[in-house]
All heavy atoms as TSV, in Angstrom:
chain	resi	resn	atom	element	x	y	z
A	1	MET	N	N	-19.329	7.361	86.578
A	1	MET	CA	C	-18.481	8.547	86.361
A	1	MET	C	C	-19.012	9.319	85.130
A	1	MET	O	O	-19.222	8.689	84.098
A	1	MET	CB	C	-17.065	8.076	86.094
A	1	MET	CG	C	-16.141	9.238	85.654
A	1	MET	SD	S	-14.483	8.607	85.337
A	1	MET	CE	C	-13.579	9.785	86.293
A	2	ASP	N	N	-19.304	10.576	85.290
A	2	ASP	CA	C	-19.748	11.362	84.183
A	2	ASP	C	C	-18.673	11.694	83.190
A	2	ASP	O	O	-17.537	12.076	83.668
A	2	ASP	CB	C	-20.413	12.682	84.680
A	2	ASP	CG	C	-21.722	12.459	85.350
A	2	ASP	OD1	O	-22.414	11.503	84.988
A	2	ASP	OD2	O	-22.076	13.290	86.213
A	3	GLU	N	N	-18.864	11.470	81.932
A	3	GLU	CA	C	-17.871	11.790	80.945
A	3	GLU	C	C	-17.868	13.228	80.539
A	3	GLU	O	O	-18.981	13.834	80.423
A	3	GLU	CB	C	-18.147	10.930	79.694
A	3	GLU	CG	C	-18.108	9.465	79.887
A	3	GLU	CD	C	-16.698	8.871	80.088
A	3	GLU	OE1	O	-15.702	9.602	79.888
A	3	GLU	OE2	O	-16.615	7.722	80.457
A	4	PRO	N	N	-16.696	13.888	80.325
A	4	PRO	CA	C	-16.748	15.234	79.820
A	4	PRO	C	C	-17.289	15.258	78.426
A	4	PRO	O	O	-17.205	14.321	77.694
A	4	PRO	CB	C	-15.275	15.601	79.842
A	4	PRO	CG	C	-14.500	14.370	79.910
A	4	PRO	CD	C	-15.405	13.332	80.524
A	5	VAL	N	N	-17.961	16.367	78.104
A	5	VAL	CA	C	-18.501	16.542	76.750
A	5	VAL	C	C	-17.385	17.174	75.859
A	5	VAL	O	O	-16.838	18.207	76.230
A	5	VAL	CB	C	-19.753	17.397	76.774
A	5	VAL	CG1	C	-20.311	17.680	75.353
A	5	VAL	CG2	C	-20.847	16.747	77.583
A	6	VAL	N	N	-17.130	16.583	74.740
A	6	VAL	CA	C	-16.167	17.013	73.823
A	6	VAL	C	C	-16.847	17.759	72.683
A	6	VAL	O	O	-17.727	17.175	72.080
A	6	VAL	CB	C	-15.316	15.869	73.277
A	6	VAL	CG1	C	-14.303	16.338	72.222
A	6	VAL	CG2	C	-14.649	15.147	74.412
A	7	GLU	N	N	-16.403	18.966	72.396
A	7	GLU	CA	C	-17.090	19.798	71.427
A	7	GLU	C	C	-16.227	20.155	70.221
A	7	GLU	O	O	-16.473	21.108	69.535
A	7	GLU	CB	C	-17.671	21.052	72.091
A	7	GLU	CG	C	-18.690	20.774	73.087
A	7	GLU	CD	C	-19.281	22.049	73.658
A	7	GLU	OE1	O	-19.048	23.146	73.149
A	7	GLU	OE2	O	-20.014	21.911	74.626
A	8	GLU	N	N	-15.181	19.351	69.998
A	8	GLU	CA	C	-14.281	19.615	68.847
A	8	GLU	C	C	-15.109	19.479	67.577
A	8	GLU	O	O	-15.853	18.521	67.357
A	8	GLU	CB	C	-13.157	18.593	68.840
A	8	GLU	CG	C	-12.237	18.740	67.608
A	8	GLU	CD	C	-11.163	17.618	67.576
A	8	GLU	OE1	O	-11.238	16.700	68.325
A	8	GLU	OE2	O	-10.310	17.779	66.718
A	9	ARG	N	N	-14.997	20.435	66.704
A	9	ARG	CA	C	-15.656	20.430	65.439
A	9	ARG	C	C	-14.647	20.237	64.315
A	9	ARG	O	O	-13.507	20.668	64.433
A	9	ARG	CB	C	-16.475	21.674	65.270
A	9	ARG	CG	C	-17.499	21.898	66.326
A	9	ARG	CD	C	-18.564	22.854	65.885
A	9	ARG	NE	N	-19.445	23.348	66.924
A	9	ARG	CZ	C	-20.052	22.701	67.789
A	9	ARG	NH1	N	-19.938	21.399	67.916
A	9	ARG	NH2	N	-20.906	23.224	68.687
A	10	GLY	N	N	-15.096	19.677	63.231
A	10	GLY	CA	C	-14.215	19.530	62.069
A	10	GLY	C	C	-14.833	18.541	61.112
A	10	GLY	O	O	-15.974	18.115	61.294
A	11	VAL	N	N	-14.141	18.261	60.050
A	11	VAL	CA	C	-14.581	17.359	59.017
A	11	VAL	C	C	-14.582	15.968	59.585
A	11	VAL	O	O	-13.550	15.492	60.180
A	11	VAL	CB	C	-13.666	17.494	57.761
A	11	VAL	CG1	C	-14.105	16.474	56.716
A	11	VAL	CG2	C	-13.725	18.892	57.251
A	12	GLU	N	N	-15.686	15.258	59.409
A	12	GLU	CA	C	-15.739	13.864	59.828
A	12	GLU	C	C	-15.362	12.954	58.667
A	12	GLU	O	O	-15.928	13.081	57.603
A	12	GLU	CB	C	-17.130	13.493	60.320
A	12	GLU	CG	C	-17.449	14.171	61.644
A	12	GLU	CD	C	-18.565	13.443	62.403
A	12	GLU	OE1	O	-18.806	12.237	62.165
A	12	GLU	OE2	O	-19.186	14.123	63.233
A	13	GLU	N	N	-14.399	12.107	58.894
A	13	GLU	CA	C	-13.926	11.133	57.916
A	13	GLU	C	C	-14.370	9.699	58.378
A	13	GLU	O	O	-13.943	9.262	59.440
A	13	GLU	CB	C	-12.417	11.228	57.824
A	13	GLU	CG	C	-11.794	10.247	56.878
A	13	GLU	CD	C	-10.306	10.303	56.938
A	13	GLU	OE1	O	-9.720	11.244	57.418
A	13	GLU	OE2	O	-9.670	9.264	56.529
A	14	ARG	N	N	-15.177	9.062	57.586
A	14	ARG	CA	C	-15.626	7.699	57.932
A	14	ARG	C	C	-14.443	6.756	57.846
A	14	ARG	O	O	-13.669	6.752	56.912
A	14	ARG	CB	C	-16.673	7.244	56.930
A	14	ARG	CG	C	-17.159	5.867	57.139
A	14	ARG	CD	C	-18.582	5.845	57.558
A	14	ARG	NE	N	-19.049	4.481	57.447
A	14	ARG	CZ	C	-19.592	3.904	58.469
A	14	ARG	NH1	N	-19.745	4.493	59.578
A	14	ARG	NH2	N	-20.016	2.644	58.346
A	15	MET	N	N	-14.273	5.929	58.859
A	15	MET	CA	C	-13.210	4.906	58.921
A	15	MET	C	C	-13.771	3.609	58.479
A	15	MET	O	O	-14.879	3.269	58.795
A	15	MET	CB	C	-12.634	4.873	60.304
A	15	MET	CG	C	-12.063	6.191	60.776
A	15	MET	SD	S	-11.521	6.215	62.464
A	15	MET	CE	C	-10.017	5.203	62.283
A	16	ALA	N	N	-12.936	2.861	57.761
A	16	ALA	CA	C	-13.351	1.536	57.225
A	16	ALA	C	C	-13.323	0.468	58.358
A	16	ALA	O	O	-12.584	0.634	59.314
A	16	ALA	CB	C	-12.441	1.114	56.158
A	17	GLY	N	N	-14.198	-0.504	58.244
A	17	GLY	CA	C	-14.186	-1.623	59.168
A	17	GLY	C	C	-14.919	-1.379	60.454
A	17	GLY	O	O	-15.635	-0.353	60.585
A	18	GLY	N	N	-14.792	-2.264	61.368
A	18	GLY	CA	C	-15.438	-2.086	62.676
A	18	GLY	C	C	-16.850	-2.499	62.744
A	18	GLY	O	O	-17.437	-2.918	61.749
A	19	ARG	N	N	-17.432	-2.326	63.876
A	19	ARG	CA	C	-18.852	-2.621	64.104
A	19	ARG	C	C	-19.574	-1.353	64.569
A	19	ARG	O	O	-18.975	-0.297	64.564
A	19	ARG	CB	C	-19.004	-3.721	65.137
A	19	ARG	CG	C	-18.522	-5.035	64.620
A	19	ARG	CD	C	-18.822	-6.128	65.650
A	19	ARG	NE	N	-17.684	-6.129	66.597
A	19	ARG	CZ	C	-17.595	-6.981	67.576
A	19	ARG	NH1	N	-18.538	-7.835	67.810
A	19	ARG	NH2	N	-16.566	-6.970	68.378
A	20	ASN	N	N	-20.802	-1.475	64.987
A	20	ASN	CA	C	-21.525	-0.279	65.474
A	20	ASN	C	C	-21.670	0.825	64.470
A	20	ASN	O	O	-21.459	2.013	64.772
A	20	ASN	CB	C	-20.924	0.292	66.781
A	20	ASN	CG	C	-21.026	-0.693	67.940
A	20	ASN	OD1	O	-21.914	-1.540	67.959
A	20	ASN	ND2	N	-20.107	-0.609	68.862
A	21	ASP	N	N	-21.912	0.426	63.212
A	21	ASP	CA	C	-22.017	1.431	62.112
A	21	ASP	C	C	-20.764	2.184	61.846
A	21	ASP	O	O	-20.804	3.293	61.360
A	21	ASP	CB	C	-23.205	2.428	62.415
A	21	ASP	CG	C	-24.543	1.721	62.494
A	21	ASP	OD1	O	-24.735	0.707	61.787
A	21	ASP	OD2	O	-25.401	2.190	63.254
A	22	GLY	N	N	-19.655	1.632	62.199
A	22	GLY	CA	C	-18.372	2.247	61.948
A	22	GLY	C	C	-18.000	3.363	62.821
A	22	GLY	O	O	-18.694	3.717	63.788
A	23	ALA	N	N	-16.833	3.936	62.609
A	23	ALA	CA	C	-16.352	5.044	63.402
A	23	ALA	C	C	-15.939	6.176	62.473
A	23	ALA	O	O	-15.749	5.937	61.285
A	23	ALA	CB	C	-15.101	4.586	64.244
A	24	THR	N	N	-15.834	7.356	63.036
A	24	THR	CA	C	-15.368	8.504	62.225
A	24	THR	C	C	-14.220	9.168	62.917
A	24	THR	O	O	-14.057	9.077	64.115
A	24	THR	CB	C	-16.490	9.553	62.032
A	24	THR	OG1	O	-16.952	10.013	63.308
A	24	THR	CG2	C	-17.698	8.964	61.264
A	25	ARG	N	N	-13.405	9.819	62.100
A	25	ARG	CA	C	-12.279	10.558	62.640
A	25	ARG	C	C	-12.613	12.041	62.511
A	25	ARG	O	O	-13.094	12.498	61.469
A	25	ARG	CB	C	-10.959	10.248	61.824
A	25	ARG	CG	C	-9.792	11.084	62.265
A	25	ARG	CD	C	-8.580	10.801	61.400
A	25	ARG	NE	N	-8.200	9.386	61.433
A	25	ARG	CZ	C	-7.372	8.872	62.356
A	25	ARG	NH1	N	-6.872	9.628	63.305
A	25	ARG	NH2	N	-7.110	7.588	62.310
A	26	VAL	N	N	-12.346	12.776	63.569
A	26	VAL	CA	C	-12.478	14.237	63.576
A	26	VAL	C	C	-11.177	14.781	64.122
A	26	VAL	O	O	-10.880	14.604	65.307
A	26	VAL	CB	C	-13.662	14.770	64.393
A	26	VAL	CG1	C	-13.716	16.239	64.424
A	26	VAL	CG2	C	-14.952	14.090	63.957
A	27	GLY	N	N	-10.360	15.385	63.272
A	27	GLY	CA	C	-9.049	15.867	63.725
A	27	GLY	C	C	-8.217	14.684	64.244
A	27	GLY	O	O	-8.022	13.691	63.486
A	28	ASN	N	N	-7.775	14.758	65.480
A	28	ASN	CA	C	-6.954	13.716	66.058
A	28	ASN	C	C	-7.765	12.759	66.923
A	28	ASN	O	O	-7.179	11.963	67.714
A	28	ASN	CB	C	-5.804	14.326	66.925
A	28	ASN	CG	C	-4.763	15.000	66.032
A	28	ASN	OD1	O	-4.524	14.541	64.963
A	28	ASN	ND2	N	-4.241	16.094	66.505
A	29	SER	N	N	-9.071	12.775	66.866
A	29	SER	CA	C	-9.895	11.892	67.669
A	29	SER	C	C	-10.709	10.991	66.821
A	29	SER	O	O	-10.986	11.234	65.620
A	29	SER	CB	C	-10.808	12.735	68.586
A	29	SER	OG	O	-11.758	13.449	67.806
A	30	VAL	N	N	-11.187	9.896	67.437
A	30	VAL	CA	C	-12.067	8.956	66.778
A	30	VAL	C	C	-13.361	8.913	67.595
A	30	VAL	O	O	-13.379	8.960	68.803
A	30	VAL	CB	C	-11.424	7.539	66.801
A	30	VAL	CG1	C	-12.389	6.468	66.287
A	30	VAL	CG2	C	-10.157	7.514	65.963
A	31	ARG	N	N	-14.474	8.920	66.869
A	31	ARG	CA	C	-15.818	8.923	67.478
A	31	ARG	C	C	-16.522	7.601	67.033
A	31	ARG	O	O	-16.415	7.179	65.916
A	31	ARG	CB	C	-16.692	10.045	66.958
A	31	ARG	CG	C	-16.174	11.481	66.844
A	31	ARG	CD	C	-15.554	11.978	67.913
A	31	ARG	NE	N	-14.887	13.284	67.896
A	31	ARG	CZ	C	-15.419	14.440	68.134
A	31	ARG	NH1	N	-16.723	14.543	68.322
A	31	ARG	NH2	N	-14.680	15.522	68.235
A	32	ARG	N	N	-17.231	7.045	68.016
A	32	ARG	CA	C	-18.081	5.857	67.722
A	32	ARG	C	C	-19.233	5.780	68.684
A	32	ARG	O	O	-19.134	6.349	69.775
A	32	ARG	CB	C	-17.292	4.551	67.652
A	32	ARG	CG	C	-16.693	4.136	68.947
A	32	ARG	CD	C	-15.954	2.823	68.788
A	32	ARG	NE	N	-15.591	2.338	70.078
A	32	ARG	CZ	C	-15.096	1.185	70.344
A	32	ARG	NH1	N	-14.882	0.321	69.335
A	32	ARG	NH2	N	-14.848	0.805	71.534
A	33	ARG	N	N	-20.285	5.095	68.218
A	33	ARG	CA	C	-21.472	4.972	69.089
A	33	ARG	C	C	-21.100	4.252	70.370
A	33	ARG	O	O	-20.271	3.348	70.391
A	33	ARG	CB	C	-22.577	4.114	68.378
A	33	ARG	CG	C	-23.492	4.938	67.587
A	33	ARG	CD	C	-24.720	4.171	67.136
A	33	ARG	NE	N	-24.484	2.714	67.058
A	33	ARG	CZ	C	-25.395	1.888	66.593
A	33	ARG	NH1	N	-26.546	2.298	66.201
A	33	ARG	NH2	N	-25.147	0.604	66.531
A	34	THR	N	N	-21.807	4.607	71.425
A	34	THR	CA	C	-21.603	3.920	72.717
A	34	THR	C	C	-22.508	2.688	72.806
A	34	THR	O	O	-23.488	2.585	72.051
A	34	THR	CB	C	-21.857	4.868	73.866
A	34	THR	OG1	O	-23.259	5.363	73.762
A	34	THR	CG2	C	-20.903	6.025	73.913
A	35	GLY	N	N	-22.211	1.856	73.735
A	35	GLY	CA	C	-23.066	0.676	74.018
A	35	GLY	C	C	-23.106	0.420	75.510
A	35	GLY	O	O	-22.449	1.174	76.241
A	36	GLN	N	N	-23.698	-0.656	75.921
A	36	GLN	CA	C	-23.810	-0.925	77.334
A	36	GLN	C	C	-22.427	-1.311	77.922
A	36	GLN	O	O	-22.211	-1.168	79.102
A	36	GLN	CB	C	-24.838	-1.993	77.635
A	36	GLN	CG	C	-24.590	-3.291	77.015
A	36	GLN	CD	C	-25.744	-4.268	77.305
A	36	GLN	OE1	O	-25.629	-5.415	76.947
A	36	GLN	NE2	N	-26.850	-3.863	77.942
A	37	HIS	N	N	-21.469	-1.636	77.090
A	37	HIS	CA	C	-20.084	-2.005	77.534
A	37	HIS	C	C	-19.201	-0.774	77.690
A	37	HIS	O	O	-18.140	-0.878	78.315
A	37	HIS	CB	C	-19.461	-2.915	76.540
A	37	HIS	CG	C	-19.309	-2.325	75.165
A	37	HIS	ND1	N	-20.393	-2.257	74.297
A	37	HIS	CD2	C	-18.299	-1.668	74.596
A	37	HIS	CE1	C	-19.992	-1.631	73.219
A	37	HIS	NE2	N	-18.739	-1.257	73.359
A	38	THR	N	N	-19.615	0.389	77.159
A	38	THR	CA	C	-18.758	1.564	77.115
A	38	THR	C	C	-18.182	1.972	78.479
A	38	THR	O	O	-16.973	2.188	78.578
A	38	THR	CB	C	-19.511	2.723	76.438
A	38	THR	OG1	O	-19.856	2.293	75.120
A	38	THR	CG2	C	-18.618	3.981	76.381
A	39	PRO	N	N	-18.985	2.045	79.553
A	39	PRO	CA	C	-18.366	2.438	80.884
A	39	PRO	C	C	-17.257	1.490	81.347
A	39	PRO	O	O	-16.252	1.945	81.811
A	39	PRO	CB	C	-19.548	2.420	81.845
A	39	PRO	CG	C	-20.765	2.621	80.934
A	39	PRO	CD	C	-20.428	1.919	79.648
A	40	ALA	N	N	-17.434	0.181	81.065
A	40	ALA	CA	C	-16.381	-0.754	81.498
A	40	ALA	C	C	-15.120	-0.590	80.622
A	40	ALA	O	O	-13.982	-0.646	81.130
A	40	ALA	CB	C	-16.877	-2.187	81.390
A	41	VAL	N	N	-15.311	-0.369	79.342
A	41	VAL	CA	C	-14.183	-0.164	78.415
A	41	VAL	C	C	-13.426	1.075	78.787
A	41	VAL	O	O	-12.201	1.127	78.875
A	41	VAL	CB	C	-14.616	-0.160	76.945
A	41	VAL	CG1	C	-13.509	0.268	76.031
A	41	VAL	CG2	C	-15.175	-1.503	76.527
A	42	HIS	N	N	-14.196	2.164	79.105
A	42	HIS	CA	C	-13.580	3.426	79.492
A	42	HIS	C	C	-12.760	3.258	80.799
A	42	HIS	O	O	-11.650	3.805	80.941
A	42	HIS	CB	C	-14.589	4.540	79.597
A	42	HIS	CG	C	-15.090	5.028	78.280
A	42	HIS	ND1	N	-15.921	6.095	78.163
A	42	HIS	CD2	C	-14.886	4.539	77.017
A	42	HIS	CE1	C	-16.170	6.278	76.871
A	42	HIS	NE2	N	-15.575	5.353	76.195
A	43	ALA	N	N	-13.335	2.548	81.752
A	43	ALA	CA	C	-12.618	2.292	83.003
A	43	ALA	C	C	-11.336	1.536	82.732
A	43	ALA	O	O	-10.326	1.869	83.355
A	43	ALA	CB	C	-13.533	1.528	83.957
A	44	LEU	N	N	-11.374	0.516	81.899
A	44	LEU	CA	C	-10.143	-0.243	81.538
A	44	LEU	C	C	-9.109	0.662	80.880
A	44	LEU	O	O	-7.944	0.605	81.239
A	44	LEU	CB	C	-10.514	-1.424	80.666
A	44	LEU	CG	C	-9.297	-2.189	80.092
A	44	LEU	CD1	C	-8.490	-2.846	81.262
A	44	LEU	CD2	C	-9.748	-3.277	79.136
A	45	LEU	N	N	-9.543	1.448	79.905
A	45	LEU	CA	C	-8.600	2.290	79.215
A	45	LEU	C	C	-7.953	3.333	80.197
A	45	LEU	O	O	-6.753	3.605	80.131
A	45	LEU	CB	C	-9.299	3.001	78.083
A	45	LEU	CG	C	-9.726	2.132	76.912
A	45	LEU	CD1	C	-10.553	2.967	75.885
A	45	LEU	CD2	C	-8.515	1.471	76.228
A	46	ARG	N	N	-8.749	3.868	81.062
A	46	ARG	CA	C	-8.215	4.828	82.078
A	46	ARG	C	C	-7.222	4.131	83.006
A	46	ARG	O	O	-6.215	4.716	83.367
A	46	ARG	CB	C	-9.340	5.462	82.879
A	46	ARG	CG	C	-10.100	6.466	82.041
A	46	ARG	CD	C	-11.042	7.294	82.902
A	46	ARG	NE	N	-11.673	8.332	82.114
A	46	ARG	CZ	C	-12.882	8.261	81.631
A	46	ARG	NH1	N	-13.676	7.305	81.908
A	46	ARG	NH2	N	-13.345	9.271	80.897
A	47	HIS	N	N	-7.531	2.912	83.415
A	47	HIS	CA	C	-6.640	2.142	84.272
A	47	HIS	C	C	-5.310	1.894	83.548
A	47	HIS	O	O	-4.262	2.078	84.172
A	47	HIS	CB	C	-7.276	0.816	84.703
A	47	HIS	CG	C	-6.313	-0.106	85.341
A	47	HIS	ND1	N	-5.842	0.099	86.638
A	47	HIS	CD2	C	-5.679	-1.200	84.890
A	47	HIS	CE1	C	-4.974	-0.861	86.927
A	47	HIS	NE2	N	-4.846	-1.657	85.879
A	48	LEU	N	N	-5.357	1.483	82.300
A	48	LEU	CA	C	-4.127	1.197	81.550
A	48	LEU	C	C	-3.276	2.458	81.521
A	48	LEU	O	O	-2.053	2.431	81.713
A	48	LEU	CB	C	-4.481	0.758	80.149
A	48	LEU	CG	C	-5.098	-0.656	80.092
A	48	LEU	CD1	C	-5.565	-0.965	78.665
A	48	LEU	CD2	C	-4.160	-1.718	80.570
A	49	HIS	N	N	-3.865	3.602	81.260
A	49	HIS	CA	C	-3.078	4.863	81.221
A	49	HIS	C	C	-2.532	5.203	82.599
A	49	HIS	O	O	-1.398	5.687	82.696
A	49	HIS	CB	C	-3.902	6.026	80.635
A	49	HIS	CG	C	-3.922	6.009	79.132
A	49	HIS	ND1	N	-2.934	6.640	78.406
A	49	HIS	CD2	C	-4.744	5.399	78.272
A	49	HIS	CE1	C	-3.188	6.420	77.108
A	49	HIS	NE2	N	-4.288	5.672	77.049
A	50	ALA	N	N	-3.328	4.907	83.640
A	50	ALA	CA	C	-2.888	5.260	84.996
A	50	ALA	C	C	-1.651	4.432	85.448
A	50	ALA	O	O	-0.824	4.923	86.251
A	50	ALA	CB	C	-4.031	5.044	86.006
A	51	VAL	N	N	-1.519	3.238	84.901
A	51	VAL	CA	C	-0.358	2.426	85.239
A	51	VAL	C	C	0.760	2.489	84.258
A	51	VAL	O	O	1.719	1.773	84.284
A	51	VAL	CB	C	-0.790	0.926	85.447
A	51	VAL	CG1	C	-1.793	0.800	86.617
A	51	VAL	CG2	C	-1.290	0.315	84.219
A	52	GLY	N	N	0.612	3.503	83.324
A	52	GLY	CA	C	1.765	3.779	82.429
A	52	GLY	C	C	1.682	3.107	81.062
A	52	GLY	O	O	2.630	3.258	80.259
A	53	PHE	N	N	0.601	2.374	80.769
A	53	PHE	CA	C	0.510	1.738	79.442
A	53	PHE	C	C	-0.046	2.781	78.528
A	53	PHE	O	O	-1.220	3.246	78.589
A	53	PHE	CB	C	-0.438	0.550	79.515
A	53	PHE	CG	C	-0.487	-0.210	78.221
A	53	PHE	CD1	C	0.487	-1.113	77.886
A	53	PHE	CD2	C	-1.590	-0.083	77.394
A	53	PHE	CE1	C	0.446	-1.824	76.666
A	53	PHE	CE2	C	-1.653	-0.733	76.184
A	53	PHE	CZ	C	-0.656	-1.678	75.829
A	54	THR	N	N	0.706	3.183	77.488
A	54	THR	CA	C	0.348	4.237	76.633
A	54	THR	C	C	-0.042	3.836	75.221
A	54	THR	O	O	-0.227	4.689	74.349
A	54	THR	CB	C	1.456	5.331	76.540
A	54	THR	OG1	O	2.609	4.674	76.028
A	54	THR	CG2	C	1.771	5.973	77.900
A	55	ARG	N	N	-0.121	2.559	74.990
A	55	ARG	CA	C	-0.423	2.124	73.615
A	55	ARG	C	C	-1.895	1.834	73.370
A	55	ARG	O	O	-2.318	1.362	72.319
A	55	ARG	CB	C	0.383	0.797	73.297
A	55	ARG	CG	C	1.867	1.138	73.238
A	55	ARG	CD	C	2.663	-0.067	72.831
A	55	ARG	NE	N	4.047	0.296	72.661
A	55	ARG	CZ	C	4.688	0.291	71.510
A	55	ARG	NH1	N	4.062	-0.053	70.408
A	55	ARG	NH2	N	5.938	0.588	71.480
A	56	ALA	N	N	-2.716	2.155	74.344
A	56	ALA	CA	C	-4.181	2.020	74.181
A	56	ALA	C	C	-4.759	3.418	73.965
A	56	ALA	O	O	-4.192	4.374	74.400
A	56	ALA	CB	C	-4.799	1.395	75.446
A	57	PRO	N	N	-5.916	3.489	73.291
A	57	PRO	CA	C	-6.501	4.802	73.103
A	57	PRO	C	C	-6.840	5.432	74.457
A	57	PRO	O	O	-7.098	4.777	75.475
A	57	PRO	CB	C	-7.839	4.504	72.359
A	57	PRO	CG	C	-7.717	3.124	71.846
A	57	PRO	CD	C	-6.735	2.426	72.730
A	58	GLU	N	N	-6.822	6.806	74.477
A	58	GLU	CA	C	-7.219	7.514	75.688
A	58	GLU	C	C	-8.621	8.001	75.522
A	58	GLU	O	O	-9.041	8.454	74.453
A	58	GLU	CB	C	-6.246	8.705	75.838
A	58	GLU	CG	C	-6.485	9.432	77.108
A	58	GLU	CD	C	-5.456	10.535	77.345
A	58	GLU	OE1	O	-4.520	10.674	76.543
A	58	GLU	OE2	O	-5.604	11.303	78.321
A	59	VAL	N	N	-9.381	7.879	76.589
A	59	VAL	CA	C	-10.807	8.391	76.607
A	59	VAL	C	C	-10.799	9.896	76.745
A	59	VAL	O	O	-10.231	10.428	77.709
A	59	VAL	CB	C	-11.579	7.715	77.740
A	59	VAL	CG1	C	-13.031	8.279	77.737
A	59	VAL	CG2	C	-11.561	6.224	77.622
A	60	LEU	N	N	-11.403	10.585	75.772
A	60	LEU	CA	C	-11.515	12.029	75.881
A	60	LEU	C	C	-12.879	12.466	76.359
A	60	LEU	O	O	-13.043	13.599	76.804
A	60	LEU	CB	C	-11.248	12.650	74.487
A	60	LEU	CG	C	-9.834	12.372	73.926
A	60	LEU	CD1	C	-9.746	12.957	72.537
A	60	LEU	CD2	C	-8.752	12.911	74.820
A	61	GLY	N	N	-13.941	11.634	76.209
A	61	GLY	CA	C	-15.248	11.990	76.658
A	61	GLY	C	C	-16.313	11.518	75.700
A	61	GLY	O	O	-16.156	10.570	74.949
A	62	ILE	N	N	-17.397	12.279	75.717
A	62	ILE	CA	C	-18.609	11.958	74.903
A	62	ILE	C	C	-18.868	13.284	74.066
A	62	ILE	O	O	-18.794	14.352	74.674
A	62	ILE	CB	C	-19.817	11.615	75.760
A	62	ILE	CG1	C	-19.508	10.444	76.658
A	62	ILE	CG2	C	-21.026	11.409	74.916
A	62	ILE	CD1	C	-19.293	9.090	75.941
A	63	ASP	N	N	-19.199	13.096	72.790
A	63	ASP	CA	C	-19.498	14.294	72.005
A	63	ASP	C	C	-20.986	14.702	72.112
A	63	ASP	O	O	-21.737	14.005	72.753
A	63	ASP	CB	C	-19.009	14.196	70.563
A	63	ASP	CG	C	-19.828	13.251	69.720
A	63	ASP	OD1	O	-20.869	12.696	70.153
A	63	ASP	OD2	O	-19.424	13.009	68.576
A	64	GLU	N	N	-21.342	15.800	71.404
A	64	GLU	CA	C	-22.709	16.270	71.481
A	64	GLU	C	C	-23.750	15.289	70.949
A	64	GLU	O	O	-24.901	15.403	71.266
A	64	GLU	CB	C	-22.850	17.582	70.645
A	64	GLU	CG	C	-21.867	18.661	70.915
A	64	GLU	CD	C	-20.629	18.569	70.042
A	64	GLU	OE1	O	-20.569	17.810	69.093
A	64	GLU	OE2	O	-19.697	19.300	70.342
A	65	GLN	N	N	-23.279	14.342	70.132
A	65	GLN	CA	C	-24.173	13.328	69.529
A	65	GLN	C	C	-24.212	12.038	70.423
A	65	GLN	O	O	-24.838	11.065	70.018
A	65	GLN	CB	C	-23.744	13.004	68.134
A	65	GLN	CG	C	-23.842	14.136	67.193
A	65	GLN	CD	C	-23.367	13.795	65.823
A	65	GLN	OE1	O	-23.590	12.695	65.296
A	65	GLN	NE2	N	-22.652	14.735	65.182
A	66	GLY	N	N	-23.554	12.080	71.584
A	66	GLY	CA	C	-23.587	10.907	72.435
A	66	GLY	C	C	-22.589	9.808	72.094
A	66	GLY	O	O	-22.651	8.720	72.618
A	67	ARG	N	N	-21.631	10.110	71.175
A	67	ARG	CA	C	-20.637	9.130	70.797
A	67	ARG	C	C	-19.400	9.266	71.679
A	67	ARG	O	O	-19.095	10.379	72.171
A	67	ARG	CB	C	-20.207	9.341	69.358
A	67	ARG	CG	C	-21.325	9.244	68.381
A	67	ARG	CD	C	-20.886	9.595	66.961
A	67	ARG	NE	N	-20.462	10.985	66.929
A	67	ARG	CZ	C	-20.012	11.602	65.827
A	67	ARG	NH1	N	-19.904	10.898	64.673
A	67	ARG	NH2	N	-19.642	12.869	65.843
A	68	GLU	N	N	-18.735	8.137	71.950
A	68	GLU	CA	C	-17.470	8.227	72.696
A	68	GLU	C	C	-16.439	8.827	71.825
A	68	GLU	O	O	-16.450	8.726	70.586
A	68	GLU	CB	C	-17.045	6.806	73.196
A	68	GLU	CG	C	-16.657	5.862	72.085
A	68	GLU	CD	C	-16.186	4.537	72.673
A	68	GLU	OE1	O	-15.895	4.453	73.873
A	68	GLU	OE2	O	-16.158	3.552	71.883
A	69	VAL	N	N	-15.530	9.524	72.463
A	69	VAL	CA	C	-14.387	10.184	71.766
A	69	VAL	C	C	-13.112	9.663	72.347
A	69	VAL	O	O	-12.867	9.715	73.550
A	69	VAL	CB	C	-14.463	11.773	71.950
A	69	VAL	CG1	C	-13.360	12.425	71.141
A	69	VAL	CG2	C	-15.814	12.247	71.556
A	70	LEU	N	N	-12.269	9.108	71.479
A	70	LEU	CA	C	-11.009	8.484	71.885
A	70	LEU	C	C	-9.868	9.098	71.073
A	70	LEU	O	O	-10.094	9.570	69.961
A	70	LEU	CB	C	-11.071	6.958	71.613
A	70	LEU	CG	C	-12.242	6.215	72.236
A	70	LEU	CD1	C	-12.303	4.833	71.646
A	70	LEU	CD2	C	-12.130	6.127	73.677
A	71	THR	N	N	-8.655	8.943	71.569
A	71	THR	CA	C	-7.487	9.357	70.792
A	71	THR	C	C	-7.182	8.300	69.756
A	71	THR	O	O	-7.670	7.176	69.858
A	71	THR	CB	C	-6.227	9.536	71.655
A	71	THR	OG1	O	-5.975	8.287	72.340
A	71	THR	CG2	C	-6.364	10.685	72.649
């Protein structure tokens, strides 16, 4: 499944902790590097939302730098 490209611009705030060189916040979204597991994680997150589970992040797409964008 092709991910939509997210072009939201704003100030990037580095978030503490995590792996993959950390994550950044831009507005109301979080960006982080993708990996080989990303398609499976995105499928799981979409499934959770489809069945009404709203406490997991929502996949918004991929940004211009190739990072995943989540709520």
